[in-house]
Every structure is written in structure tokens, then in C-alpha cells.
C-alpha positions, -999 to +999 in steps of 0.1 A: -122-182+322-120-176+282-130-218+280-162-210+303-171-179+283-169-197+248-190-230+262-218-203+274-217-188+241-219-218+220-249-229+243-271-197+244-264-194+206-280-226+198-316-210+200-304-184+172-280-202+151-280-194+118-288-219+090-260-235+071-259-223+034-275-257+024-304-251+050-309-213+038-309-226+001-338-249+012-359-223+030-353-201+003-366-228-023-395-237-009-414-204-019-406-210-055-422-244-060-459-247-066-484-268-089-487-262-128-521-275-140-538-277-178-572-280-189-577-294-226-610-294-245-617-320-272-646-328-293-652-364-302-676-371-332-687-406-341-682-409-379-691-448-384-705-477-367-685-481-334-713-503-319-731-529-340-771-520-337-768-481-331-765-463-365-783-435-344-749-426-331-730-418-360-728-380-365-731-372-327-704-352-310-694-349-275-673-321-257-651-333-230-623-315-209-591-334-193-573-316-164-539-328-155-515-313-126-478-315-118-453-300-095-435-268-109-404-249-103-403-211-107-369-207-124-374-167-133-386-139-114-410-128-143-430-159-136-411-184-160-420-218-144-407-255-154-431-283-151-435-317-166-445-320-203-471-341-198-494-314-186-493-298-222-485-330-243-519-344-262-503-375-272-508-387-234-546-378-237-554-404-259-568-431-232-580-404-214-601-393-238-619-425-243-622-431-207-638-398-204-662-400-231-675-433-229-700-426-201-718-399-227-719-425-255-735-451-235-760-429-220-770-421-252-770-458-262-795-462-232-818-434-245-819-449-280-827-483-265-854-470-241-871-451-268-871-482-289-884-501-263-909-481-243-916-452-267-908-425-242-878-406-225-859-425-198-855-411-164-819-400-151-819-432-130-831-454-156-801-440-182-775-445-150-786-480-144-782-485-182-748-471-183-735-495-153-750-523-174-733-516-206-698-508-187-701-543-172-711-557-206-683-544-224-658-555-198-656-527-176-643-489-182-604-503-192-616-527-219-641-501-229-613-475-232-593-499-254-624-504-275-632-472-284-591-461-290-591-491-315-624-475-333-605-443-335-575-461-350-600-476-376-610-437-384-647-446-368-642-417-343-627-381-349-611-364-319-599-327-324-586-301-295-605-272-292-586-253-264-559-255-237-552-235-209-529-232-182-524-222-145-498-221-120-507-224-082-482-208-057-494-212-022-531-199-017-527-178-051-533-191-085-521-173-120-532-180-154-501-191-172-493-196-212-471-222-230-435-210-239-418-244-252-408-274-238-375-295-237-374-334-234-400-341-207-400-305-191-422-278-202-416-241-198-447-218-188-452-183-181-477-172-155-490-137-154-474-114-128-439-102-119-416-104-088-420-140-084-394-161-060-374-179-082-347-207-078-313-191-080-297-209-107-259-219-109-237-235-137-232-274-135-200-272-152-184-255-122-188-286-101-162-313-106-169-353-109-177-368-077-184-337-060-209-339-029-240-320-037-273-318-020-309-328-033-338-308-016-368-326-021-404-303-026-424-299+004-397-301+030-377-275+046-344-301+054-317-308+024-309-345+021-272-348+008-264-369-021-235-380-042-242-374-078-216-379-107-212-351-136-204-362-168-183-330-175-212-316-201-233-297-178-255-330-171-263-346-139-271-382-135-277-401-100-282-436-088-310-424-066-349-427-070-364-396-059-399-399-045-408-362-055-395-333-078-364-320-061-340-293-064-303-302-070-276-276-053-241-272-049-223-266-017-233-229-019-269-234-023-270-227-060-293-247-081-275-269-105-304-291-117-340-300-114-357-335-112-393-342-116-415-369-099-404-407-103-379-402-127-339-399-130-344-374-157-327-338-149-325-305-163-293-288-157-289-250-153-268-248-181-298-268-204-322-241-187-304-212-198-300-222-236-337-226-231-341-190-221-315-179-246-338-198-273-371-181-261-354-146-256-355-147-220-332-124-202-316-136-168-327-114-138-320-112-104-351-119-081-357-089-056-382-108-034-352-134-025-330-107-014-353-090+006-367-124+022-331-135+026-319-104+047-353-108+066-343-143+074-310-134+084-321-109+111-347-132+123-322-159+131-301-132+148-331-120+169-335-086+152-371-092+147-378-054+142-356-055+110-369-089+103-403-078+100-394-048+080-380-069+054-407-098+052-434-071+049-414-055+020-411-089+005-451-092+006-455-058-009-434-068-039-451-103-041-481-108-017-482-141-021-448-151-007-456-183+013-424-182+032-427-142+043-463-150+053-452-179+076-419-160+092-437-126+096-463-143+115-436-160+136-419-127+138-447-106+151-456-132+176-418-126+188-425-089+190-457-093+207-441-112+234-440-087+266-415-109+281-378-101+272-362-134+255-339-145+279-318-164+256-311-135+234-303-110+263-279-137+274-264-142+241-257-106+235-242-100+271-221-128+268-209-117+233-201-084+247-187-098+278-163-121+255-155-091+234-144-071+265-124-099+278-106-104+246-096-067+249-087-070+284-066-099+275-048-079+250-039-050+271-027-075+300-003-088+270+005-055+260+013-045+296+033-074+303+054-071+273+061-037+284+070-044+318+096-075+308+112-051+285+120-026+314+130-053+336+155-067+309+166-033+301+174-027+336+193-060+339+215-051+312+223-018+329+232-034+362+254-060+343+272-030+329+280-016+360 
């Protein structure tokens, strides 16, 4: 009987099985992942002869902008986030600048050429045709980019940065952001706002060499186990090549390191804490994480009224919480369903039956023990007679 009750409990609980700590860490991590972008403005001035026969170009200036985007992790509830330093680093912009500005220069050359030959202003169609012809003449876009870069190194071109702005996209919401600092290939930005869902950070120093930890890849609600080695200095290294940005967590689901796309470089929690300390950032618990986790626990236990309440509180604190939006919708669908959830009812009934049966067995054992004691006492009295 007891075995049958246990089996029914196990079967009926499948629909409401609580996630493991790693699975819960993966679910909680997803709202903390977004996209960071930058827009940089540059002015390019021609100060020497870059193309023979076109002295009219000297002195002309061109304004261009470059947009870059990378995955980002919210690492603090006040909106501090970590992304690839590539989006903030101008040293990686040189070739992009000359690839972007070349079309404007070629069109100016086309206008100069057309006025020389025909004495009037060319149409847009004629300018575009000249631009395509010149691009092919100089060996294509890539070769022309290298040509202009060479002229820059010869001091025939001057390039200056005029502005740079950042944004952070989390779900459907977009927030202005500002540059704070960088560490190796990582950049630390600050998004405007508060009560952001942030990763729960731990310390890699608490783990031992050869421990099994887990890699949670961006965009997935599943955690992928991996074996990584710790060098004892709080730094994490791995022989695996991740396809995208990922979060490395310990067996308790706490974040101990972060990795970026297509790189084995990692930033451990102690290194991030040092970056916080350097910039006067004080660690703070994310209120929305606690609300969301409480809601998830209630949802998986089938207590949808509590789950709905907690998800709504989560969205009150942070209206753009992607996880709370999704699970609130699922919860409301459960509540709006007029048919009772049979699996949930059976699970609760069987739990009650199991509890009662265990209590009944305890009373039976106590009664049997008491009866046996009486029998033994009577037996001893009979022997004495």
C-alpha cells in the first residue's frame, strides 16, 4: 500500500515538479540578459591629396555615425551592466570609418567629374552609377577601405570623434546608458532606471579545482553542464568553446563568471566585485529577483493565486521584466480555465492520503508496542505463579 501511494505521488507530481537549483538559476538569469549598443559620431576631413586629379576634395569634411551591438548582462539592480568593450572602443572603428565614408567621397568625386565634363549638376541616378563604377575601379569596397586607411596614416585624412552614446535593450524596453569603466575586453555601463533584474553573484574562490559547474547560454532556459578548472586565484578557464555569451554558475545556481561570444575570456565574480569597488558601486540585493522567484515557486507548486500576485508585484517594481510577463500570462491562463486541474487535485489528495497513512501507521506501531508490552508483562506474572 505504501509503495503504491508513493508511486502515485511521484507520477502525479511530474506536472508540478519544482526545478532544480540549476534550472531555477537558468530561469532567473534570462531576464538579466539583453543587448548593449553604441552610436559613435565622427568627422572626417580631407587635408591632402587622396586621389590624383581631385584637388577640389581638399578641405571637405564628412560626418558619419557607427552603430555597434553586443550581448550584455545586468550585474547590478541599479542598472549596471557588462558587455563587450568592442562597442565602446574607438580603436576598432578605423576600418569601419573608411568603409562608411568612402561612398560620400566617391559621390563628391562624381559630382566634380560631371560638372567638369557636362557643366551641370548630375542626377542622383548618375551619381550612384559613378559611385558603383569608382568602387569597382579601385578594387572594391575592401581595397578602397585599405586605401583610405593608408591615406590616414600618411596624414592626408583627419578623423575626430564628436560624440558617443549607449543604449541597453531588455526585452521590448530600451534604456539610455552611459559609460562607467572597462576591464580587459569587458565594458561596464550604467542604464538609466532602477530595480533591474540582475544576476546573483557568488565567488569563484569558494569553488575547488575540478568542481562540476554549469554554463547557462544566453537565450536558453536550459543549463548545460560543463567541467571547468579553477586556478585558485578566482579566475575561470575552460577548454570548451561557447557559441554565445554565457553565465557560469556553481551547484547552488550563483553566478561565478561570465563569458562573451566566441571567446574563452571570462570575468569572475571577484574581478567584477573589484570593478564595483573601484567605481564606488555598492552591492545590493535585487528586489525583483526575490519577488519573481517567489512567484515561480508558487507557480510550480500549483498555487496560481500567489504566483499571480508575485508576478504582478515584480512588474510593478520593473514593468519590463520579460520573465514575469511570460509567466503571468501562463498563470492567468491557468486561473481562467474553468475546469479543475485534475493533476493538481490528485497530487494534493494523494499527499493528504500519504500523510494520513503515515500517521495511521505510527498509531498502529504504538498500539502494537503497547499491546506487546502488556502481553509480556502478563507472561512474566504467569511464570512467577
